[in-house]
FIVOKOL-374397 format. One record per residue: x, y, z of N, C-alpha, C in turn. Coordinates in steps of 0.05 Angstrom, whole numbers, plus 32768, in hexadecimal, padded with zeros to 4 digits. Example, Ala and Ser with C-alpha at 12.3 -4.5 7.8 and 13.67 -1.06 7.14 Angstrom:
REM FIVOKOL-374397
81087F8E809C80F67FA6809C81087FBE809C 81017FD3808E81117FEB808F81028001809D 
This chain:
REM FIVOKOL-374397
81507FD97F50814C7FF27F5E814380087F4C 813C80027F33813380167F208116801B7F24 810D80347F2880F1803A7F2B80E180327F12 80C880297F1680B680247F0080AE803E7EF3 80A6803D7EDA809C80557ECD807F80587ED4 8079806D7EE2805D80737EEA805180877ED7 803680867ED48028809A7EC5802180B17ED8 802F80C77ED6802B80DD7EE8801C80F47EDA 800980FF7EE87FFA81167EDE800D812E7EDB 800E813A7EC4802081507EBF8013816B7EC4 7FF9816D7EC17FEC81877EC67FEA818C7EE4 7FE681A57EEB7FE481AD7F077FC881A57F11 7FC681917F227FAC81877F2B7FAB81887F4A 7FB8819C7F567FB8819E7F737F9F81AC7F7D 7F9C81AB7F977F8581B87FA47F8D81D57FAD 7FA481DE7FA47FAE81F87FAA7FBB82047F91 7FBC821F7F8F7FC8822B7F777FE682287F76 7FF082287F5D800D82267F59801A82417F5F 803182407F6D804082587F748053825F7F5D 805682797F58806982827F44808582857F4F 8088827E7F6980A282807F7680B282667F76 80A682517F6A80B382377F6A80B3822B7F4F 80C682187F4A80C582067F3380BB81EB7F3C 80A981E07F2D809C81C77F3480A281B27F20 80A781997F2980AB81837F1680A181697F24 809E81557F148096813A7F1E80AF81297F20 80AD81167F3280C481047F3680BA80E97F41 80CB80D57F3E80C680BA7F4980DF80B17F57 80DB80A07F6C80F180937F7980E780797F85 80FA80687F8D80F3804D7F9480F980487FB2 80E780397FC080ED80337FDC80FA80187FDF 810080117FF7810F7FF87FFD81007FDF7FF5 80E67FE17FF180D57FCA7FE980D17FC97FCB 80DF7FDB7FBC80DC7FDB7F9F80C37FE97F95 80B67FF87FA6809E80067F9E80A680227F94 809C80297F7D80A380447F71808F80587F7C 809A806E7F87808980837F928089809B7F7F 807280A87F7E806F80C07F6D807080D97F7F 807C80EE7F74808181067F848080811F7F74 807A81357F81807D81507F768095815D7F83 80A681697F7380BE81777F7D80BA81957F7A 80BF81A47F8F80BC81C17F8F80D881CD7F95 80E181DF7F8380FB81EB7F8680F7820A7F86 810282187F9A80FF82357F99810E82427F82 810282557F75810F82637F5F812482767F69 8138827A7F59814C828E7F5F815F82887F76 8160826F7F7E817282687F95818782557F8A 81A0825C7F8E81B6824C7F8481C2823A7F99 81D282267F9081E182157FA381D081FF7FAE 81DD81F17FC181CF81DA7FCE81BB81E57FE2 81A481D77FE3818E81E07FF4818881CD800B 817C81D78020816F81C68034815681BB8027 814E81A3802F813881958022812581898036 810C8186802E80F7817B804080E581698030 80E18151803A80CD813E802F80B38140803E 809D8140803080838145803C806F812F8034 805F81268047804A81128041803381158055 801B810E804B8004810E805C7FEE81218051 7FD78120805D7FCE810F80737FCA80F2806A 7FC280E2807E7FBE80C5807A7FA580C18068 7FAA80B780507F9380B3803D7F9180CA802A 7FA380DE802B7FA380F480187FB880EF8002 7FBA81017FEF7FCE81007FDA7FDE81197FD9 7FF481187FCB8007812E7FCA7FFC81487FBE 7FE581467FB07FD8815D7FA47FC7816D7FB9 7FC681627FD17FB7816F7FE77FCA817D7FFA 7FC8817680147FD6818580297FF581848026 7FFF816C8020801D816A801F8029817B800A 801A817D7FF38024818F7FDE802481AC7FE6 800F81B47FF4800D81D07FFE802481D68011 802981C48024804081C78036805A81C98026 805D81B68013807781B58004807B81CE7FF4 806681D77FE6806981EF7FD5806F82087FE7 8061820A7FFD80658221800F80818222801A 808B820A802280A7820A802D80BB820F8017 80B582077FFE80C7820D7FE880C8822B7FE3 80B182397FE680B182567FE480C382637FF8 80C88255800E80D9825F802380F682558022 80FD8249800B811982448007812282278008 81108214800D811781F8800F811081EA7FF5 812081D67FEE811881C47FD9810681AF7FE6 80EF81AA7FDC80DC81987FE980D181837FD6 80C8816D7FE180BB81597FD280A2814F7FE2 808C814E7FD4807381437FDF806D81297FD0 806981137FDE806780F97FD1804E80EB7FD9 804580D97FC7802F80C77FCD803A80AE7FDA 802E80A47FF08038808C7FFC803480737FEA 8041805E7FF1803D80447FE38020803D7FE2 801780327FCB7FFC80277FC77FE7803D7FC4 7FEE80567FC37FDA806C7FC17FE280807FAC 7FCF80917FA57FD480A77F927FE1809D7F78 7FF580AB7F6F800380A47F57801A80917F5C 801F808A7F75803580787F7C802E805B7F75 8043804A7F74803F802E7F6D8037801E7F85 803780037F80802D7FF07F9380167FE17F87 80197FC87F8380067FB97F737FEA7FB87F7F 7FE97FB57F9A7FCF7FB57FA87FCA7FD27FB1 7FB47FDD7FAA7FAF7FF97FB07FA27FFC7FCC 7FA680137FD77F98801C7FF07F9F800B8008 7FB88003800A7FC37FF680217FD680098030 7FD98004804A7FEB8014805A7FFC8002806C 8013800B807480257FFB80848037800D8095 8038800980AF804A801A80BF8067801780B6 806E7FFF80AD808A7FFB80A3808E80078088 807E80008074808280098059807E80288058 806C803380678067804F8065807E805F8073 808A8054808880A28060809380B8805F807F 80BB8049807180CF8046805B80CA805A8045 80B18060803F80AB8074802B80B9808F8032 80B78097804B80C580AF805380E380AD804F 80EE80968057810B80928054811380918037 810280878025810880878009810880A47FFE 80F680B5800980F680D18001811080DE800A 811A80D78021813480E1802B814B80D78018 814980BE800F815C80B47FFC815C80C67FE3 814580CB7FD9814280DB7FC0814E80F77FC4 814881047FDB8153811F7FE08171811E7FE4 817A81097FF1819781077FF781A881067FDD 819C80FB7FC881AB80F77FAF81A4810D7F9B 819281207FA2818A81357F9081A181497F8D 81A781527F7481BE81637F7081BB817F7F7B 81A381877F83819F81A17F8F819D81A17FAD 81A081897FB9819B81877FD681B681817FE5 81B9818E7FFC81CE8188800F81C481708020 81CF8159801D81C58141802B81C781428049 81D68156805481D88159807181C2816C807B 81B18176806A819C818880728181817F8067 817781698072815E815E8069814B815A8080 81328163807C811D81608090810481548084 80F0814E809580D78142808C80C0814F809A 80A9814F808C809081598097807B81438093 806E813A80A98058812780A7803F813480B1 8029813180A38010813E80A97FFB812880B1 7FEC812D80C67FD7811A80CF7FE480FF80D5 7FDA80E980CA7FE680CF80D0800380CD80C8 800B80DD80B5802780DD80AD803880EC80C0 802C80FB80D3803B810780E8804880F280FA 803880DE8102804280C98112805780B98103 805380B480E9806680A680D9808080B680D5 807E80D080D4809680E180D280A780DE80EC 809A80DD810380A980D9811C80B680BE811C 80A880AA811280B3808F811080CB808F80FD 80C9809D80E780DF809F80D480F780AD80E1 80F280C280F0810780D080FD811680BF8112 810780AD811E8113809A8131812580868124 81218081810A8130806D80FB8145807880E9 8140808F80DD8151809A80C8816380B180D4 817C80AB80D8818E80BE80E4819580D580D1 818D80D380B8819280E980A4817F810080A8 816880FA80B48154810F80B8815D812180CF 8161813A80C9816B814D80DC8155815D80EA 813D815E80DF8127816D80EB810D816280E1 80F9815F80F480DF815380ED80C9816580F8 80B5816980E7809C817680F08085816280ED 8076815E8103805E814E8103804681628107 8036816580F28021817980F38006816B80F6 7FF6817481097FDB816A810F7FDB814B810E 7FEE8140811D7FF58123811A7FE081108126 7FDF80F9811A7FD380E181257FE980CD812A 7FE580BC813E7FF480A381407FE1808D8136 7FE58085811D7FD2807281117FD28057811E 7FE8804F812B7FE8803581397FD680378152 7FD7804E815F7FC8805181787FAA80538171 7FA28062815D7F86806581577F7B804B814C 7F8B803C813E7F82802281337F7D800F814A 7F8F800D815D7F8D7FFA81737F7A80038188 7F78801D818E7F69802781A57F508036819E 7F4C803C81847F35804C817C7F3A806A8183 7F27807A817A7F2A809781807F28809C819E 7F3980AD81A87F3A80B581C47F3E809D81D6 7F4A808881CB7F50806F81DB7F37806281E6 7F20806781D87F07805D81E27F04803F81DE 7F15803281CE7F14801581CA7F2E800881D3 7F3A801381E77F53800881F17F4F7FF18204 7F487FDA81F97F447FC282097F4B7FAA81F7 7F527F9482047F577F7C81F57F3E7F7381E6 7F277F7581F37F0E7F6C81E67F087F7C81CD 7F0B7F9681CE7F057FA781B77F197FA181A0 7F337F9E81A77F467F9881937F417F7D8186 7F3A7F6981967F347F4F818C7F1D7F508178 7F097F5E817E7EF27F60816C7EFA7F6D8152 7F0A7F8281537F127F8F813A7F257F7D812A 7F377F6F81377F497F5D81297F3A7F45811D 7F277F3B812B7F177F2581207F087F2E8107 7EFE7F4681077EEF7F5180F07F037F5480D8 7F1B7F5C80DE7F2F7F5F80C87F357F4380BC 7F397F3080CD7F3F7F1580C37F287F0A80B2 7F107F0F80BA7EF97F0680AB7EF87F148090 7EFF7F2E80907EFF7F3D80777F147F338063 7F2B7F2A806E7F3F7F1F805C7F347F08804B 7F257EF780587F1A7EE0804A7F047EE98037 7EF47EFC803F7EDF7F06802E7EEB7F138015 7F017F2180187F0F7F2D80017F197F187FEE 7F257F037FF97F307EED7FE87F197EDF7FD9 7F037EDB7FE77EEC7ECE7FD97EE17EE07FC2 7EE07EF97FC77ED57F0B7FB37EE97F127F9C 7F037F0E7FA37F177F157F8F7F1F7F327F8E 7F167F417FA17F1D7F5E7FA27F1C7F677FBF 7F297F7E7FC47F2A7F897FDF7F127F9D7FE2 7F047F997FF87EEE7FAB7FFE7EF87FC5800A 7EEE7FDC80007EF67FF6800A7EE77FFD8023 7EF4800A80357EE88012804E7ED7802B804D 7ED9803A80377ECB805380347EDC806A803E 7EDC8080802F7EEB809880377EDC80A8804B 7EE080C2804B7ED280D3805E7EB480D28057 7EA480CE806C7E8780CA80697E7A80E1805A 7E6880DA80477E5B80EE80377E3F80E3802F 7E2980F080377E28810980467E2E81048064 7E32811A80727E398118808E7E1F8116809F 7E1D810280B07E06810180C27E04811980D4 7DED812180DB7DE9813980EB7DF681378107 7DF8811E81117E03811A812C7E218113812B 7E2E811681147E4A810F81117E5B81228123 7E718118812E7E838129813D7E8E8140812C 7E96815581387E9F816D81297EB781668118 7EC9815481217EE1814E81117ED9813F80F8 7EC4812F80F87EBB812280E07EB0813780CC 7EA2814B80D67E98816180C57EB0817080BA 7EC5817480CA7EDD818180C07EEA817280AA 7EEC815880AD7EF8814780987EE78149807E 7ECD814880817EBC814B80697EC08166805C 7EC2817A806C7EC5819580617EDF81998051 7EF2818880587F0B818880487F0A81758031 7F07815B80377F0B814680227EF48144800E 7EDC814B80167EC4814780057EBA81607FF8 7EC881767FFA7EC0818F7FEE7ED681997FDC 7ED181AD7FCB7EE681B87FBA7EFF81C27FC9 7EFC81C77FE27F1281D17FF27F2A81BD7FF1 7F2581A37FF37F3B81907FF37F3681777FE4 7F2081747FD67F1A815B7FC77F2F81567FB2 7F37813D7FAF7F4881357F987F4081197F90 7F3F81147F767F3580FB7F6B7F4680E37F73 7F6080E77F7A7F7180D17F817F7380CD7FA0 7F6680DE7FAF7F6880DD7FCC7F5580C77FD7 7F6080B57FE77F5080A17FF37F3A80AD8005 7F4180C080157F2E80CC80277F1880DB8019 7F1D80E580017F0980F37FF17EF680E07FE3 7EFE80C67FE27EEF80B37FD27EE9809A7FE2 7EF280827FD87EEA80697FE47EF980607FFC 7F0F806E80047F1E8067801C7F3180508018 7F3D8049802F7F4F803280307F408018802C 7F4E800380247F437FE880277F3B7FE38044 7F267FD480497F1E7FCE80647F367FC38074 7F467FB180677F5D7FA580757F777FB58070 7F747FCD80647F8C7FDC805C7F9E7FE48072 7F947FE8808A7FA47FF280A07FA77FDD80B6 7FA27FC480AF7FA27FAE80C37FBC7FAD80D4 7FD37FB180C77FEC7FAD80D57FF27FC480EA 7FE27FD980E97FE67FEE80FD7FDC7FE68119 7FCD7FD0811B7FC17FC981357FD57FC1814A 7FEB7FB481427FFD7FAB8157801A7FB28151 801E7FC9814380397FD2813E803D7FF08145 803D7FF6815F803F801281678058801F815B 80558037814F806A80448140807B80578150 8073805E816880818073817680928068818D 8097804E818D80A5804081A380C0804C81A9 80CF8054819580EA805E819A80ED807C8194 80D7808A819580D880A7818F80E980B681A3 80EC80AB81BC80FD80BA81CF811A80B581CB 812180A881B5813E80A581AD814580B78196 813280C8818D813880DA8176814B80F08180 816180F28172817481078179816F8121816A 8164811F815281608137814281488147814C 8145815F814081308171814981148168813F 8100816B815080E58164814A80D2817A8154 80C08183814280AC819781488091818A8144 8080818881598065817E8156805281968157 804281998141803081B0813F801481A58140 800381B181507FE781A881527FD581BF8159 7FBD81BE814F7FA881D181587F9E81C98173 7F9B81DC81857F9281D581A07F7481CE81A1 7F6581D2818B7F4981CA818A7F4681B18179 7F5C81A581707F5A818D815F7F5281758170 7F41816481657F39814C81737F51813A8177 7F65813D81667F7D812C81657F9481378177 7F90814D81857FA5815A81937FB3814881A7 7FA3813581B27FAF812381C67FC5811281BB 7FC4810C81A07FDA80FD81947FF4810D8195 7FF28127818E80098138818E8015813C81AA 8003814181BD800C814581D9801A812C81E4 800E811581DF801980FC81EA803380F581DB 803480FA81C1804C80F481B28063810481BB 805E811E81C18073812F81CC807D812681E7 806A811F81F9807181168213808280FD8212 807A80EA8201808980D181FE80A480D581F2 80A680E981E080BF80EE81D180D480FA81E3 80CD810A81F680E18117820780E681078221 80D680F3822780D980E3823F80F380D3823E 810680DA824F811F80CC8250813180D18238 812A80E48227813A80EA820F815180FD8216 816980F482108181810582158182811D8202 8171811D81EE8171813281DA8155814081D9 814B814681F08130815281F2812F817081EC 8146817D81ED8146819A81EB813E81A481CF 8140819381BB8139819C81A0811D81918197 810D818A81AB80F1818181A580DE819681AF 80C8819981A080B481AE81A8809881A681A0 808581AC81B1806881AA81AB805E81C681A8 805381CC8191804981E7818A802C81E68184 801B81F281957FFE81F181927FF4820B8186 7FE1820781737FD5821E81657FB982248172 7FB6823B817F7F9D8241818D7F8582418179 7F70823381817F57823381717F5782238158 7F6D821581527F6E820681387F6481E9813C 7F5581E081287F4B81C581277F5F81B38118 7F59819A81167F6A818781087F6E818F80EB 7F59819480DD7F5B819980C07F6381B680BA 7F6381C880CE7F6E81E380CA7F8B81E180C2 7F9981CD80CC7FB681CA80C57FBA81BB80AB 7FA481B4809D7FA781A880827FAD81BE806E 7F9D81D3806F7FA081E8805B7F9D82048066 7F9E820680817F9B8220808E7F7F82268098 7F6B8216808E7F50821A80977F4482358091 7F4F8243807D7F45825D80767F4D8273808A 7F5F826C809D7F67828080B17F85827F80B6 7F94827480A37FB1827480A57FBC826580BD 7FAF824E80C37FB6824080DC7FD1823280DB 7FDA822B80C37FF4821D80C1800B823080C7 801B822B80DC802F823E80E48049823C80D3 8047824480B9805D824180A78076825180B0 8072826880BD8089827780C88098826680DC 8089825880ED80958247810280A4823080F4 8097822380E080A4820D80D280BE821680C4 80BD822E80B880D5823880AB80EC823D80BE 80E6824980D580FB824F80E88106823580F4 80F4822180F980FD82078104811081F980F1 810981F880D7811A81EA80C4813481FA80BF 8132821480BE814B822380B9815E822180D0 8153821F80E88164821B8100817182008101 816381EB80F8816C81D080FB817781C380E2 817581D180CB818181C780B2819681DA80A9 81AA81DD80B981C081F080B381DB81E480B8 
């Protein structure tokens, strides 16, 4: 159960400036599968005693030097001890095969972050929350359904990666025939990879952007492929996941038991985001028949797109005041 020694970048290489209101350090911790995860820890300066804590991850295919680090640092400025981590097989984290994803292992990554915070000498283990961004929003809800130590969860601009994998965008491929075709292609790719001796990458965010690309693809490019959000370790900024990297998402829906979550959950979405239907449906499913629906909320940001909630979109779209009040109310 001893973490491996990882080579971690010590200089500040984030896509956002360092705050003088926090102390920053690097850390590692191990998950249930023996994979060592790399993390940035943010501690508010001048605050004594045990603190409420928040683990942050996402977006799907990003690294901790991008959105999750921005969220973590900003929440630390507001009094929380926070950790932003790279998921298994990505960024600075371990995992022998790179650029793979798993609904199980990635949910475990969140739980391992909760382990780390629970044992931290500056954290009150009874006051721990999580934030998941984009595809990690759905995984955060899944973690909240499994981990009773999580007292409050925020899913920001969320995707349900199992739904979009199985059904395509806007459920446009929701048929047995479409799924069969995609699964058959994945199975063929497995053999092609074995023959070649390497995993083929699926490609990150398209560059250059075709003129007829949907607006959300242009938004992704404007974040991941420009100085605004580019990072050399980010899958989305570069070669992307392995083609078969997300294969297991096809038939393992992650939100099946979300309506059994007792702890507080806040789903935040831009009302102009192409992904807003994920957030609306996740909220509806979460409160349906749930005896603990009173502490669940869907909070929509007028005029905000999907990537506006990555870094504010230049217009302060991330509702940090709302996040602060939500966590202070539910981590006490």
